[in-house]
N, C-alpha and C positions, 0 to 999 in steps of 0.2 A: 508373346511370352509362352514358353513351352515347359512342360514338366518332364520328368525322367521316368515316368511309369512305363514298364515294358509292355509291348503290344501283344506278343505271342500268348501269354497266359490268358489274357482277356479273350483273344480270338478262340482259343481252345475251348473256353467255356461257352462260346457262342456257336459251337459246332461248325467251325470253319476248318475242317479236316486237320485235326491235331497231328503233329509230326512226331510226337514222342512216344506213341504207342508202338507195340511191336509190329503191327501191320502197317502203321503210318510211316515207319522208317523205310520199309521196302517200297511203299507207294511213292514216298518222297524221292527216293533214289531213282525210280523209274521216270518220274516227272522231270527231274533234273536232266536225265539223259535225253528225254524227249525234247526238253527246252533247248539243250545245247545243239541237238541235231537240227531243230527247227530254225535256230538263229543263224546257222551256217548258210552263207549265200549259195544259191543254186548256180551251177555253171550256165553260161550263156545259152546253151541248147536246152536248158530247162531241167535236165536230169543227168545225173552222173552215170557213167557207163556201169552197168551191173547193179544199178540202184534198185531197191525193192519198194520205192515209193509208189503208192497206188491210191489215188484219191479220185473218187467218182463223184458225179453230181449228186446233190441232195444231202443226205445225212452226214456223210463224211466232210463235206464242205462246211456245214454248220458246226460240226465238232471242231474242225480246224479253226474256224472263226472264234469259237468259244475259248479255245486254248490261247490263241494269239492275243485276243482281247484281254483276257485275264492276266497274261504275262506282261503286257504293256501297261495295264493299270497298276499292277504290282510295281513296275519300274518307276512310274511317275509318283506313286504315293510313298515309296520307301524313303526318299529324302525328307519328306515331311513327317513321317510317322515311324520311322525305323523299319526294320525288316518285317515285312508282312508276307503272307502266303495264301493268296487266293487261288483256289484250285477248283476245277469243275467237280460237281457232285458225282459220286459213283453212279454208273449206269444212266448218265444224262440222256434225256430225251432230245432228239435232234430235230426239232421243229423251230421255225422262227419265234413263235410265242414262248416255247419252253426255254430256248437259249436266252431270249431277252429277259424273261422272268428271273432266270438264274443270275445273269449279270447284274440286274437291278438289285436283287435280294442280297447278293454277296457284297456289292460295293456300298450300298446304303447302310448295311449293317456295321460298316467301319466308321460311319460318321460320328458316333458318340466319342470314340477314341480321338478322332481328329479335333473335334470341338474342345475336348478336355485339354488337348495340347496347344490350342490356339485361343486362349482366354483373352478377352478384350473386346473384339468386335461384337455387335449384336448377333444373336443366333442366325438371323436370316443372312447376314453378310458372311458369317462363317460357312453356312451351307452353300452359298454362292461360290465362295472360294474353293470349297471342297469339290463341288460339282465341276468347276472349271478344270481342276486337276484330273478328275475322273473322266471327263469328256475328252481331254487331251489324250489320255491313255486309250480310251475307246476309239478315237479316230486313228491313232497309230496302229492299234490292233486290227481294225477293219482294213486299213490301207495295206498292212502286211499280209493279211489273209487274201485280199484281192490280188495282190502281186503274186503270191504263191500259186493261187488258182489260175491266174492268167498264164503263168509260165508252164503250168501243167496242162494247159489248154482245156480246162474244164469250166471256165467261167463263161457259161452259156446263159441264155435267157432265163431259164428256170432258176438257176443258181443265183443269178444277179437279182431276180425278183425276191428270192428268199432272203438274201443279204439285205436288200433294201427294206423289206418288211420287218426284219429283225431290228435294223437300225432305227426305224421309225418307232417301233414299240418301245425300244430302250429310251429314246428321247422323250416319249410321252410319260414313261415311268419316272424319269428324272424330273420332268416338269411337275408331276404330282408330288414327288418328294419335296421339291422346293416350295410348292404351294402350301404344303403342310407346315413347313418351317416358317413361312410368312405369317402364319396365324399365331406363332408362339412369341 
C-alpha cells in the first residue's frame, strides 16, 4: 500500500540539496547536463575526437564513482518513491571513506519516506526491501564507473583498491543500518 505524499518537500527539509532555491536551480541544471553527458556511451576507442574528458587516478575516479552511483540509486528508487534527487554534497572529499559515508548517509536518509509509502510488512522487512533496491543501484553505479574508468584507461591498481575499499565500507554501513532496523 502506498500513499501519495510528495517526496521532494520532505527531502528539502532533510538538506538533500533542494532544487528550488536560486542557487539550487543553476546547480541542478549543471548536474542534469553532467548526467546527460555521462550517460552517453563512449565510442569504441574510449574518447571522442576533440573530447575534453580528463579523469586521472585517485580523487577524480572516486568523484566519478560518487556521481554514477547516486545517479543509478536515483534511477532504482524513483519508481518506488517518485522523483528523488540525490546529489553529491558540495566540495565532496574524494577518499574511499568519505565517498562511502556520503552514499550511506544520503541513501539511508530516504528510508523513512520509503517505509511510509510501503506500509504493511514489518519494519525489518521494509528495510531489507529498501536496501535491496539501493544495493541494485549501488552495483549499477559501480559497474558504470568501472566501465568508464576502464575505457579511459585509468582503472589501475590504486584506483581499483580505492573502489574496492569504498564498496566494502558502503556494504558495512548498509549492514549496520539493517542491524539497527532488526532491533525495532
